[in-house]
N, C-alpha and C positions, 0 to 999 in steps of 0.2 A: 851441596846446594844444587845438584844437578836437577832435581824434580821441581824447582820453584816455578810458579806461574807468574811471570812479570810482563805485563802487556806493553810497557813503554820502551822506547829505544835506548834511553840513557838512564843510569842510576844517578840519584842526587848524592851530595856529599854525605858520607856516613851511612847511606842506605844499605849498601851491601853487608856491613857489619850488623846493622839492625836485623836484616833478614836472616843472616846466619845465626845470630843469637836466639831469635825466636825458633828457628829450625832445631837448633840444639836443645832448647828448653822443652820443647814438645816431644821430641824423640826420647829425651831423658826423663819425661814426665816430671819436670821441675816448674817452678813458678817464676815469674819475671816482673820486676818493676822498673819501668822505662821513663826517663825524662827525655822527651824528644821534641824540640822546639818547632814551631810552625815552619813548614817547608821541607820537613823530613819525609813526608809522605807516610804518615803512621798507618793509614788504613790498608794501603797496598802492601806495606812492609810485614804486616801481621797476616795478611791473607795470602800472600805469595807462597809462604812456606807451610801454613797451617791447612790450606784447602786441598793440596794434593795429598797430605798425610791423612786428613779426614776421610777423603774418598777412597783411598787405598785400604785404610783400617776399619772403615764403617764407623767412624766416630762422628760427633756432631759439634759444629762450632757455634757457640752463642756469642754474637757480637752485640754488646750491650751499650747503649748511649744514655745520656741524660736529657737530650732534646730530640724531638720528632724531626727537626730539620736535618739532623746529621744522618738519619737513615737514608736519605737520597744520595748522599756522597757514597755511602757503602754500596748501594744498588748500582750506581754509575760505574764504580770500580769493578764490580763483579760482571757487569755487562762487558766491559772492555776485555776481561779475562775470557769470557765465553766466546766473544768474537774472534779473539786472536788464536785461541787454542781448540775452538770448536768442541768444547767440553760439554758433557751432558750431566749437569748437576742442578739440584733443585734448591730454591731459596724461598723462605717465608719471612715476610715482614709483618711484625705484629707490634701494635701500640697499645695504649690503655683501652680496655674493652669499651669504655664509655665513649670513646672517640671513634670507635668502629660501629656503633649502634645506629640502627635505622629508624628507631623511635624518636619523635620530636621532643624537644625541651629537656633531654637527659643531661645536656651540658651543664645545666644549673646544678646538678647534684654533685656532691663530693665523690671521689672515687669509691670511698666505702659505702655511701649511701646507694651509689648505682650498683655496687657488688650485691648488696642485700636485695635491692629491687629486682635485679635481673634474675638472681637465684630463686626468688618467689615466683616470678612469671614463668620460669622453666619448669619449676616443680608443679605448678598448677595448670600447665599447658595453656598459658595465656599469651605466649609470644609466637605469632605466626611465622616469624623469620626463623626461629630455632626449630619449630616444628617442621617447617619445610626442609631444614638441613638435615632432618632425621627421617623424613618421610621416604619409605622405600619405593613409592610410586614415582618420586622424582629423582631416583638414583641416575637415570640416564642423562638427565639435564645437568645434574651435578658433575657427572663425569665429563661432560663436554666442557664445563667451566674448568675443571682441573686440568684437562688436555690443553686448553687454551692458555692457561697461566704457565704451564710447563713449556709450551711452544714459544710464547712471547716473552717469558721471563728472562732474567729476574724483573719482578714488577714491585712497584711500591705499594704500600697499603691502600693509598688513594686510588691507584689503578684497579686494585682488586675490589675496592668498595663499588667503583662504577660498574665492574663486570658482574657483581652479585645483584645489581639492578633492583634493590629493595625487595627482593623476593627471598633471599637467604641470609642468614646471620653471617656477616663477614668474619667475625671471630671464629665461628665453627668451620667455615670454609678454609680460613688461614690455618687453624689447628690441625685440620686433616692434611693440609699440605706440609705442616710442620712434622707430622709423624714420618714422612718420607724425605724430609729436607736434609741436605748436608750442612746448610747454614741457616740458623734462626737469628733474624735481627729483632731485637726486642729492647724494652726499656729496663732501667736498673731493677725496678721492683718486681719484674717477673722472676728474677733469680735471687734478689736480696731478701725480699719478704718471705719468712718461713712458710706461712700459711699459703700465700699466692704460689710460691715455688712448688710446693708439694702437689697442689691441685693441678698446676700448670704442666708439670713434668708428668703427672699421671695422664692428663688429657692427651698429651702429644707423644706418650710412650717412649720417653727419653729418660736417661739416667745421668746424674751428675758424674758418676764414675767413668762414663764413656764420653765425657764432654770437654772440649777445649773452650775455656771461657775468657773472652776479651772484654775488658772495661775500658772504653774510650772516655777522655776527659776525667781520669781517675782522681784528679784533686778534690772532686766533689764527693768521693765515696765516704770519707769519715763522717761529714756532717749529715749526708743522706742517710747513712746507716743509723746514726744516732736518732734522727728525726723519726724513722720508721719504727724505732723502739719506744718512742715517747708518746704521752697522751696528756690531754688537758681536759679539765671539767670546770665549768664556769656556773655562776648562779643564773646567768642568762640562759644557758642551755638547760639547766634544771627547770627554770620557769616554763620554757617551751614544752618540756616533757610533762610537766604538771598539767598544762592546758590540753595537751594530747590525751592524757589519761582521763581527764574530765570529759573531753569530747567523746570518747568511747564508753564513758560511764563506768570506768574502773576506778572507783573512788578510794579503794584500798591502796592502790598503786600511787595515786596522786598524794594520799596522805603520807606514804613512805617517802615519796620524793620531796615532799615538803620538810620531812624530818632531816633528810639529806641536806637540803638547803640550810636548815638551821644549824646543822653541824659545821658547815663552812662559815656561817655567820658567827657562831661561838668561837671558832678558831681564829677568826678575824679579831675579835675583842681580845682574845688571849695572847696572839702572836704579832699582831699588826698595829699595836698602840702607837708606836713611834717611828715605824718604818713602813715601807710599802711591799716588802717581801721578807720571808722568813723560812727557814727550814722547818719541815714537819716530818713525822715518822709514819710509817705504815699503819700503826695501831691508832693514830689520831683519827683516822676514818674507819678502818676496818673494825675495831672494837666497838666503836660507837654505833655503827650500823647494827651490829649484832645485839645491841641493847634493845632494839625495837623490832627487829626482823632478822631472820636467818640470812647472812650475807649472800650465800649461793642461791637461796630461794628467791631473794630479791632480784638477782641477775636473771633468773629463769622467768620471773613475771615481767620483767622489762623486755626480755626477747619476745615473749608471747604477745605483749602489747605492740612491739615493733612490727611484727608480722601483720597484725591487723591494720596498723597505720599505713603500711606500704601498699597494701591492697587498694586503699582509697586515694593516696596522694603521693605515691612513689618514694617519699622520704619519710624517716622517722627520727624524731629527737630522743625518744627512749632508747633507741639503739645506741646513740652517741654516749649516753649515760652508762649503759650496759658495757660498752667496749672499755670505757675508762676504768670501771670497777674490776673487770677481768685483768687488765693491766696492772692496776694498783696492788693487786695481791702478789705480784712478783717479788721474791725475796732474794734474787741473785745479786751478787756484788757487781757494782758497776753502774748502779742507779742512784739518783738523789731525788728527793721529793721536796717541792717548793710551793708555798703558799703566797699569792700575789694579790695586791690590791690595784685595780686599774679603773679607768673611766672611759665610758663609751663616748662617741663623738657628740652625743647629746648631753654629756655630763653626768650620766647615771653611773653609780658605783657598781663595779663588777668584781666579784671575788673568784679568783681561779685557783684550783689545785692542780699541780703538774707533777707527773713523774717523768724525770728527764734521764735518758741514757747518756752515760758518760764514756762508755767503752764500745766503740764500733766493732771491735774484734768478736763480740758475743754473736753478732750476725754473720761474721765471716768464717767462724770455725768450720761449719759443714763444707764450705767451699774450699779453704786451704787444706782440709783434711781428706776430702774425697774426690775432688776434680782431678781429671787427668793432667791438665796444665791450666794455670791461671795467670793471665797476662794483664797487668795494669799499666796503662800509658796515658801521658799527658804532656802538653808543652809546658807546664808549670808543676812538675813533680819533684821540686827541690825543697828541702833535702829528701832524698829517696829513703834514707834511714828512718825518718819520721813515719813515712807510710808503711814501712816495714813493721815498725812497732805497733802503731795504731790499729792496723788491719790484722795484726796477729800473725804475721808470716814467720816461720822459723828458719826456712832454708831457701828463701827467694834470692835470686841474684838480682842485684841493682845495676842499672846502667844510666849514664848521664851523657847525652850527646851535646855537642855545641850547636849554635845557631848555624844553619847551613848557607844563610844569605851573606852576600859581600858585607864586610864590616864598614866599608867606606860608603854604603848606602844609608847608614843610620847614625844619628847623633843622639847621645843620651846625656842629658845635663841635669845635674841637682842645683836648684837655685836657693841660695842663702837668704836670710833675713826675713823670711815669712814662716808662719806655722798656724795650724789649726788646733794645736794643743789646747785642751779645754781651759787651762788656767790663764791662757794668753788670748782668748777670743774677745774681741771688742769692735766697736765700730770702726776704730782707727786701724786695727789689724785687717778687717774685711775690705776697708778702703785701699790698703797698701796692697793686699792681694789682687784686687780688681785693677789697680793701676799697673802692677807688674804684668798682669795677664794680658791687659790690652796692648802693651808694648810688645809682648811676645807674639800675640795673635797677629798683629800688623806686620810682623817679620816673616810670617809663614805664607807662602803663595799656594793656597789650596784649602781644601776643607779640614776642619779640626774637629776632634771630640775632646771635651773636658770633663774629666771625672771628679766627683766630690765625695767625701766621706758619708754624707747624709743629705737629705733633702732640705733641712734647714740651712745648712751651709750653701747648698746650691741656690736657693732662693735669695739669701742675703747677698751673695757675690754677683749673681747673674743680674740682679736689680740694679747694682751699681755699674756693671759693664754695659748696660743698654745705652747709657748716655755717653759712653766712651768710644763706642764702636759703630761703624756704618754698616757692617756685615749683617746678613740675615742670621737671626738666632733661633735655635730650636731648643725646647725644654722637654726632658723626659717627664711624663705624668704617670704617677704611681697608680692611678685609677684607669688607665687605658687598657682596653682588652687587646688580645693578640693581633686582631686586624688592624686596630688603631695604631699600635706600635709599629706594625709592618708598614702602614701607609706613611707614618712620620718619617721612618728611615728611608723610604723611597723619595720622599720630597727632599730630605736632607742630601741625598745622593744627586739629585737632579740640580740642586741649587748651588752654583758655583761659589766657592770662597765662604761657605756658610759654617756656622759653629753649632754643634750639638752639645748642650749641657745634660750630663747624666750622672747617675750615682754609681759608685764603684761596685756595689753588690747588686745593682738593678738589672734591667732587661738587656741593656746594651754593654754590659761589662765584660761579657764573653759570649762566644757563640755566633758573632756577627762577622761576616767576611766581606770586606770591601777593597779588593785589590785595585790599586791605581787610584782610589778616591781619596784616602786619608793621607795628608801630608804631615799632620802633626797631632800628637796626643799630649794633652796637658793634665797631669795628675796632681790635683790640689790636695795637700794633706795626707794623713795616714788613716786608712779605713780600719782602725782598730775595733775589735769587739767592745761593746759596751761592758764596762767592768761590773756587771751585775752579779747576783748570787750564783747564777748558773755558770758564768765565766770563772768565777772565784773557786767554784767547786770543781770544774775541769782543771784549773791550775793545780789545786790540792791533789786531785786524783792522779794526774800525769806526773806530779812531783814524786808521789809515793811509788808509782809503778815504773816510771822511766828516769826519774830525777831530772826531768826537763819540762816542768809544768809551765813556767813562763813562756818558753819558746813554743811548745806545741799548742797551747791554748791561747795564746795572745799575740806573739810576735809574728811567727810564721804565717798564721792565716791572714794577717793583714798584708804581708808581702806577697802571698800568693794572689790575693785579689788585685793587688797593684800590678803584678806581672801579667795577669790576665787582661787588665786594662791596657798595659803597654803593648800587647800583642795585637791589638786592633790595627796598629800602624803598619808594620812591614809584613805584607801577606804574600809576596812573590819575590823572585829574584831580581825583578826590574823596579820594584817599589823603591822609593827614596823618601825618607822622612825623619822627623825629629820627635823625641820623647822627652818631655820636661817634667821633672819631679819637683813641683812647686812646694817645697817643705824642707826646712833646714834639718830636721831630724833624720832625713835619709842619709846624711853625711856622718851621722853617729856610727861608730863601729858596730854596736849591737843590731843596727838595722842594714848597714851597708854590706856586712859580711854574708847577708841572705841572699844577695843578688848573685846571679851567674857570673862567673869570672870573665866571660868574654863580652859583657855588656860595655866595658870600657867607660865607666862613668866619669863625667868631668863636672867638678864643682865650680860654680861661676856666680859672680854678682851682676854680670851683664850678658844675660842669655841672648839678647837681640843681636849683639855683634857676632857671637858664635853661629847663630842661626843663619844671619845674612851670608857670612863667609861660607857656610856649609852649602847653601843653595847657589851661591856663585853669583848673587846679585844684590843690589841694595834697594830694589824697588819694593817698597812697603805696600801692602794691600789695604 
């Protein structure tokens, strides 16, 4: 470890071992799966040993995150390294292309719609920002920008956007920097999505085989990978595509789209007479399309129409239908096909056909097979063996570190006598949960976050709590945009002794860092996946492949969400707080065994007494 770049004076508990394991994995060209709780310093622990190796061997580090906000932490860490060691290395910070674009109103487009729109503008020389980025007459001006970024860097993507000053394409500027960069900070999909990865790596002249790939918050990887390989088609999207075809007077395409809609309606009559979802096969759609038009010709016609539509209005509904049909033709094992009947918020019936990926390892194969070293880390990566299975690792080393913060600073309680189990939900149960919650809340001196399994349960219990508490209450709104969510969080932080009601899998369930602010986290119920057809298919698939279907598809995902929620409480060595699991099922062995051993869970019927003793006073708020 003599070559490590560690900019801080002291190592945290377990950090030297973490750094050493990363160092060995990279030098031996092995993969690593690491459970490292909050406070371990995951970012610096991976960069301290990987950066000198990458510089010396001319390899590239790809540091991948699930959230844009995490990029700033990586940039700040790299700045500290650069300042202490006076090293000359280059960093490229890249987010989704849509969020780097200087055109107005592109944020309203989906990522796929924007990709198609951007491609068309570039190919037809209609984007001045892209044209300027390639114009040889502006080479000197671009060179000055590169020099400034290198001198002032590492810079965040927001800083690069300001420097580009609405004259150059920020993505192209950043991609040119990435060609020479030692470290590329990017989002998951830049490397996970096969199509995006191939074009991205070609654009920045990098190779997977010469790359050290670090996935932060890797507990998200399994679901994110499956989502990237899944597609949905609805009668609503087909109707929009039909209108689009008629608008451009391609009536043959509109007729073919109408036939596709009739296929879904016929399948609904056949499959959904007594249920709202059913398994279907590839041929239920593939063969029926071939009866009125060649399947592949139909896709070509839709792509042609999509190009015309994007010229006029940026987005295309025909493109969405085409993308679905391309995915539907997949025959690889590890997928299931589901027909569903839903209703819009206006009560209109919508039929959807879905191809759902069950096996995230399909997406990971090129990475585990070809990358120099792959490091997956998170504060909730237990059990590590599950991730080794699901992501398709064969020889990865797994590590589990204990919480580095003082155990005396946290109190973890399981409260008996209440549950959100579906069969026991009632007005009386909601009233009991509200009553126990109000007693707990009054015992905690400071700000509190309460997490619920769903918005329905949140609304039921929060409505009852309003009359029982004098504190300021904030509610997560699923319709809020990022700015509104940020403003709500800021107001919550500023308001003393306030309570934030949030959903376990919502915007505040992970990724928010409020050191010194949160004194208590109350987790109401178990955030289990809805036992729908997709979940049952996952259970069956994981049972056949790993003999652990129930655990991998149902139990562990709920506990991982719970642990992410619990992690909002203790964020530094000086934080002191309580975590309350308000659900009697947590004391069942099938769930309790999933928690880290060092949580020291206490089962109680009188949490207020334990809490008051923990904080050392009896002053209720």
